[in-house]
C-alpha angles and dihedrals in degrees: 000000000000122000107275117243128225114193125205113211137167144112120305121288100015092119103265094145092044089053090052092051093046095049093045094044090227137092096248104141125051112251116204136147089237109105117237100026094135113067108150126054107270115198139188130187110237127198115199128160091347093307128112126209135164114240112207125196119203139192122272115278118236099020125129106228116229092227094049091253094128095117092049091050090050092052089053089051093051092047091053092049092047092052097041125103092191128027126208110205105199124203135175114249095192095055095036131208113345132185088251090056088053090050091053089048088051092052091051094047096097095043108111097197122104111278126198117197106217114199100202130194094044090142094167135026088249091070095054092084091060090061091066091088091070089072085080092074091054098211110150131291116343119225126177117222143158113216090188096049095036090237124153094003095124090055089048092050091050092053091049093051090049090055099044115104116259113265114254093218140358092248112144120249112267111256116242107255095204144350120222125198112206107202137164144105124308121293097014091126100258095143092045089054091052092050090051092052092046092041090223142081092269097145131039110254119201142147088235108107113240097026093142113061107163131054101252124200111216117189117205138163130228128169091354093304129115119228134181118214113194111207112200137193117266110266122237134189110280093240090054093057104114106177144026089255092061091045091055092043089058091048090051090052091054091048091052089055090054091048096047129099092205128014124216109203107199120212129185109224092203092070134047120265105263138206088262091060091049091050090051092049091049090051091051091048091046090058092044093235121164107246145184126205101225112198103200129192090035090153087072091059099051131159092029109110115248091229091065093057091039090059089050090054091048091050091053096045105037093158090056096053088131095057112105120237121219126190114208145158104217093186093064095029095242112161092350095124090042087062090052090051090049091050090053090051091053091047089052090050092049088051096052122113117203124212116256094238093052091047093052094046089057089047090051088050092051093048092048093052097043121010115203112262124250114272127190089353087299129115112229116229133194114200102183145331134226135182109233103177148003134225087069105021106239123201126189121202118200109215142163090255133348091214090067093069119078127209092259094061091042089058090047092056092047091053092048092050090048093048097049104031130061091264099089099133105031133073120259131213113221123188128187116207132181110247115242129195094260094052111103133171107270097242097124110102090234089055099047119096119254117274087021114185122234113247115231118228115298113266121225119260111283094019115145109255096195092108096049108151128202122221138182127274124306122256117238094258091049089048090060092045091048092045091057094044092049092051095047099039118011102044099038116125108280 
């Protein structure tokens, strides 16, 4: 059975987005006094009393959008109502019953699904009596809450769980295979790409810049796997941000990058790469996220060869030379699923753990080819390396002093690891640490990471490592042999 959907509807400015944030326990939707901020369906997966359901926020009913997107917003509301198993009809206790509330109630009159009338902004018990007038509209059970003060939320959650359909089985919820963040400037086709992945009109698509304001999580399935694509607002230069809504939109886009497993940075080939694109790329690099440069609307650039624009991208982003470039046309769906496959490959690379022996053979190879230069009349030394984490792959080098290694040699080591280890297209974290007496090469079985790979025999200095093979864990006898060999050969002062 699919995850049941609970939709939040109501007129503008009754606190629908605040209610979504309060029930989910996170700041997901933008909350602002400006009417009509929410346009797309914004969802959050909620777990309560061993049950999962998807809570969906919608735009305000009955508002005329300032960018003439009213019809698009209405379609999103209708889609949420059609997919929902339970509907939360939110009203404002402080303002009381309005003609627009009655219009919303009339629109829900022929909906046969369970409806809960949520009287929001009841910050104190003294205001509960004012909510009695909403019984006139006769739409489901009335419950008084305050999303801002977190009041009455437990009662509301209990009502929701009562009205959810019974689960067909006790099967566990399918884990999310990967989270994608779709970022870029305005009008680069991010929402169109999301709709193509989800194979439905999940996001509003318009030529109006700034159509998407929130960061919207869209769940979709492909090949039996569940993915989340996070659509974000188009990023603008900071000095061009004209309202609180745009400020929070930019903050949500940055948060989506931090949450993502892989980031898709969208570029429009019809315009030059701007300072905003560079700032986004720097933010992605700063957080060591696997990324893909996605050149959308490529059909408009034919017959230009992809290599010409690819060289232009490489020249603009020299520090991201390892990031793959994909050329797509989201409107027609061309290469859309190929990008998803590429993103899965990057996530697999970022999740890889390399055996200690293989890692140190590559390090030995790097040191043999290019020894670190003298610094402060001291010779830098690297004793051994170990991978301590994944996502991103994190490597620690034990040295006789991190301050002895300059940035140039740091970049050289990163490139060598990327060229000879299965991290060719993802960013690496490299830490240099001063070796202490208690630091030992992790050759003991208890110190080795789980699913450690067996190192093949050490290659001679200068040997080509292109055919490096990975094998299973060492036996106990081989561990002792390798331990002695490592201490006598690999970690000697170089």
